[in-house]
N, C-alpha and C positions, 0 to 999 in steps of 0.2 A: 032681626035675625036671632035665632035661639043659640044658646051657648053650646059649644061642642061637648059631646059626651066622652071625649078621649083627651089625653094629654099630648103635647107636642112630641114627647119622647115616644109614646105609643105610636103616633103617626109615622115618625122616622123609622121605627122598627118595622112597621108594616110595609112602608115604601121599599126599604132595603130587602125585606124577605121576598117581595114580588120580583126582584131582579134576579134571584137565583134560578138557574136552569136545572131541570131534573137530570140527575146523573152527573152534574158538574162536580169537580173537586175545588174546594174553596178553603183558602188560608184564613182562619178565623182568629180574631183578636178578642181581648177581654171586653166585656160590656155589651153595648148594643149589637155588635156583630154576632155574639153568642145567641142573644135572644132572637135575632133575625134568622139565624141558621136553624134554630129550634122551631120557629114558626113556619119557615119554609118546609122543613121536613114533615111537619104535621099537616101541610096544606098542598102547595103546588109542586113541591120537589121532594117526594118521599124517598128518592134514591140519591139524595145529596150526600157527598162524601166530605165531611169536615176534616180539615187538617190543622193541627195545633203546633205551635212553635217548638214545644219541648218533646215532640215525637209521637203524639197520639194521632192516628189516622183512621178515619171511618168509624169513630165512636158512635154508639147509640146514645143520644143525649136525652136520657130519661129524667135527669135532674140538671138544673142549671149549674154549670161550673162557676167557681168563684175566680179562677185564674187559669191561664193557658197551660200550667204544668201540674194541675191537681188530678186526682184519680178519676174524676168524672170525664176528663178528656181522653181517657183510655178505655172507658167502659164498653165491653163487647166490641172492641175495635178490630180493624183489619190487621193493624200492626202497632207495636209499641217500640219505637226506636229512640233516637235522640235528636238534638237540635241540628247537628251536622248532617245527619241523614235527611232530615226534613228540608234543609236548605238545598242539599244536593238534588232532592226530588224536584224542587222548583227549578233549579238550574237545568235539569234534564227536560224540562218542558211538560211536566206531568200535572201541574196545578193550574187550573183554569182562571180562578179569581183570587184576588187578595183584598181583604178589607183593612183599611188603614184610617187612622185619625191623625190630627196634627194641630198645631197652634196657628200655623199660617199656610195659605195656599196661594199660588199665583195663576195667571191666565192659562199657563201650559200644564197645570196640574202638579207642579213641583211642590213638595211638602216640607215643612220645617217643624221638627219636634225637639230641637236641641237648645237654642238660645233665642232670646229677643234682644236685638241690638248687636253690637260688635262681639264677635266670638270670644275674644280674650278679655273683654271688659263688658260683659252683658248686663242689661238692665234686669233680665229675668233668666234664670237657668232652668230649663225644662227637663222632664224625665230622661230624655235621650232617645236614641234611634231604635234600640232593641233590634228586631229583625226588619225594621222598616225599609232599609236600603235593599236588602235581598228580596223582600216581597215585591217592592215596586220595580225592581230591576228584572226579575225573572218570571213572575206570574204573568200569564198572558194578558189579563186585564186587571186593573186595580180600581177599587171603589173607595172613595174617601167619604168619611162621615164627619161632618163639621158643624160647629156653631156658626151661624151666618151673620157676620157683621163686618164693617169696613176696616176693623183692625186686623182681621184674620184673612179676608179676601183682598190681597194687596198686589201691587204691580210686580214686586220682586221679593222673594222670601229672604229673610235676614241670614239664613243658613240653609244650605241644600242638604236635607236629611235623606229624602226619598226622591229619585228622579221621576219627573213626569215626562212631558215632551221637551224638556230642557229649554231651548230657546226657539223651538219651532220645527217645521217639517225636516226630517232627515237627521236631526241632531242626536236622537237616541242611537241610531245605527252608527253614526260617526263616532260616538263615544264608546262603541263596542257592545252595546246592548242588543239583545235578540230582535231581529226584524219582526214586526207584527205585534209587539208587546206595547203596553202603555196604559195610561188612564182611560177608564171607560165612563164612569159616572161620579158625580158628587151628590151625596144625599145630605142636604143641609137642613137647618131648622125652618127654612122658608120655602124651599123648592128643590126640584131635581134638575141637575145639570148634566149634560154630556159634552162631547168635544166635536167641533166642526172638522171633518176629515181633511179638508184642503189646507186650513191654517193651523190645525192642532190647538186652537184656542177654545176656551170654555164657552159653552153655549147654553142658554136657558132652554130647558126642555119642557118642564111642566111645573105648574103652580100648586101649592097646597090649598085646601079650602080656605077661603077668606083672605088669601094673600094676593096682592096685586103686583103687576110687573114693576110699577113705580117703587113699591116697597123693596123688591129685590135689588133694583138698580141703586137705590139709596143706600143699601147695605153692602154694596160691592165697590171696592176702591179701584176698579179697573173696568174697562168697557167689555161687557158680555156680548157675545155674538147673539143676535136676535133672529130666531127663525120666522118664517112667514106666519106660522100658527103655533101658539104656545098652548100645550095641552093642559088639562085639569086633572089633578090627582084625585081619585076617589077617596072618600073618607074611609077609615077602618071599618070593616064590617063587624056585625055582632059576633060572628064565630071567631074572627081574628082576635077581637078583644077578650072573648071568653077564654080562648086558649092562652093568651098572654097573662091574664090575671089569675086564672084558676089552675093552670097546669104548668106554665113555663116559669113565671116569677110570682108565685103566690105569697112569698115573704116580702115582696116589694123591695128587692135590692136595687133595681134600676128603674122601675116604672112607678 
């Protein structure tokens, strides 16, 4: 088998970009979500509306932003507001997708980005929640982007930063979160996962080129729901790679 002509990061960006629907509003975080949004806007979703935590909405992403509050996130945008206005927009149900990362994720899509270990005496203290709780609570669908290993995909997160489906069907609504919201996908370094509607548990949806079901199972510290058929993710195309390398991130900040 020949070596791939792309990196795992480039593959994750392409997989994430293909999930964007044209015309959707998407809450975009720093890093891979920004590159994915820019790639989607140049390919399958030209009318994508990116929303950034510090108030930039609908920016034309001609250059890669370095962070969610810098000038490029407002460039030629629809509006330039503030963080409170952005979170209120999500609460009112106007943001379709939210992209999030985390150090841990559990079978129901709950995310932890606060501490590893006991909260008051942690082994590791992480960057914190930022807007993670608001994004996961109020955007219609959330997409997690994660390194895939058994230390991160665990039966129960050490700290609940961002609610997924909490403990199963009906528990989001019981907690007061809007009906119909919740996790949609996990884009990992090995595969694409979604969630089984009946159980709200994470389900293996598609494998990356060269990755086996056994490799995903071995890197997941809980039982994934297995569909009848596991799809195969197409490798990044030549045009996707050209756009990423030459137009989106030519200085190689992320790829």
